[in-house]
N, C-alpha and C positions, 0 to 999 in steps of 0.2 A: 504494500500500500504506500502511496505517496506521502511524504511528510507534509505537514502544513505549509511550510515554506515552498516546497517543490510544487505543490498544487497552485499556490499563489503565483509563483514565477511562470508556471505553464500558462496560467490565465493571462498574464501580462504579454507573454510572447505571442499568444493567440490573437490578442487585440492589436499588438504592434510588432509584427514579424521582423522589423528592421533593428530592433534593440539588440545590442551586442552582448556577448557573454560577460564582458567586463562591466558593462553598465548594469546588467542583471545582478552580478555578484556584489557590486557596490550598493545596489538597492537592498539586496538581501541582508547586507551587513547592518542596515539601518532599521530593520523591522524586529519586532518581538512576537512571541507566541503567547496567547492568553487562553487558558483553559477555564471555562466557566461551568458551573453546575446549573441545573434547572432552577429557575426562579432567581438566579443571580442577576444583578443589574450591570449592564455594560455602560449605561449612561443614566443618570438620575435627573429628573426635572430640577431646574435651577442651578445645575452644575455646568461648568465649562467642559466641553468634550476635548480631552487632551489627545486622544488617539482616534484615527479612523480605523474601523475594523473590517477586514475581509473575512467573510464566513467560509471556513474550510469544511467544517462539519457542524451540523446542528441547525437550530431555528430560533430566531429572536423576533420579538414583536415591539413595534414602536407605538406609544400611546400618550395621551394627555388626559388630564382630569378637567371636565368642564365646570362652569360656575355652579352647577347643581350637584357637583360631587360625583358625576358619572364618569367612568373611565372609558375613553373613546379610542379604539384601535385605528391607527392611520397607516400601518404598514407591517408586512411580514418580510423578513429577510432570511433566506436559506442559502444553501451551498452556492458559492460563486457570486453572492451579492455583497455589497458594502453596507454595513450597519452604521448609519450616521444621521445626525440632523445637520446636513451639510452647510446651510447658511450660518448656523451657530458655530460650526467647526471652523469654517474659513475666516470668520470674524473674531473667533475666540470669545464669544459672548455666551452667557448662561443659556442653556437649552430650555425650550418650552415643552420638550418631550422627554419621556423616559424610554429606554430600550432595555427590555428584560428577556432573559432566555426562557423559551418554552421547552427546551430540551438541553441536555448537556451540549455545550458548544465550544468549538475550537476556532479561535480567530487569529489571523495574522494582523498585527497592529502597527501602524505607522504614526508617530507623533507629529504634531503640527510643525514643530521645529525641524524635524528630519525631512518632512515633506518640502518645506521651504528650501532646505539645503539641496535636496534632490532636484527641484525645479531650477535652481541656479546653476547646478553643476552637470546635470544629465539631461540635455535638451530632448532626446528621444523619449525620455520618461515624462518630461513635461507634457509632451503630446498625449501620452497615455492618460495622464491626469486630466487633461482637457476632455478626452473622450469619455472618461468615467463621469466627470462633472456634467457633460451633455446628457449622458444616459440618465443620471439622477434627475436632471431638470425635466427631461421628456416624461419620465414616470410620474413626477409630481404634477406636471401639467395635465397628463392624461387622467390622473385621479381627480383633480379639480374639475375638469371638463366632464367627467363621468357623472358628477352630481348636478351639473348644469344641463346637460343634454340627454342623459339616459334615464330610463325608468329603472326601478329597483330590479325588475326581472332582467333587463339588459345588463345591469352591473353584475348581477349574479352569473349570467351566462358568460360574460367576459372573464370573470374570476375563474370559472370552471375551465375555460379555454387556456388562460394564461398560467394558472396555478394548480392544475389538476393533481400534481404530486403532493399538495399541501392538505388535501381534504382529511386524510386520516391523522394528520399531525396537529391540527388546530381544533379548538372547541367551537361548538355551535355559537356560543355567546360571543366569542371573539370574532367569528365570521359575521354575525349579524351586526355587531358594532362597526366593523370595517365597511360593510355594505350600507350602513346607515338605515337599517330596517329592524322591525320587531321580529321576534322569533316566530310569531303566528304568520307574519307576512312571508317569511322564508318557507315555512311549511306549506302555505298556499301555493307559492311559486313552484316548489318541488312537486306537489301533487298535480298541478296543471301540466307541467312539463312531462311527468310520467304518463299522462293520458294522451299526449300528442302523438 
């Protein structure tokens, strides 16, 4: 089995094939591995995110607590995803979200300071960083637009299509919270689709 760092470096090479072995080894020397247990927090609300985390194994959930005290799920990050509240990370401001492990999780972590060093010294990896940032932005925009332009059923169908591997790994309550629907609504949508 690949080590955490190997899986991470493989992901970088896949995204940016022009990166040299020397650049990759310099990058690898700047990352750390973090092993987290189920229910551990990678990031807590109100704290500054010191590291961006690449999920090698496991699953984490990003959430916030609304003014009524309800915990709202805004994202799930599994193998190959970056766990981050990116705007807060790049500005080093306190996060409005928490990121908590739903399973034991291994992450490759890169500190803000090391990321800045890499961008200044390894231009090919700066390009990788831009591509990652663009992907995060696209996902965030798609999520915002799903609430503007889609029905609850369409959001559910999109989730099924995009994240089919997560169904047995997340709770119904987290899924409903993520989709912005009540449990009964999800039940009705599933019954309707089962009879089509």
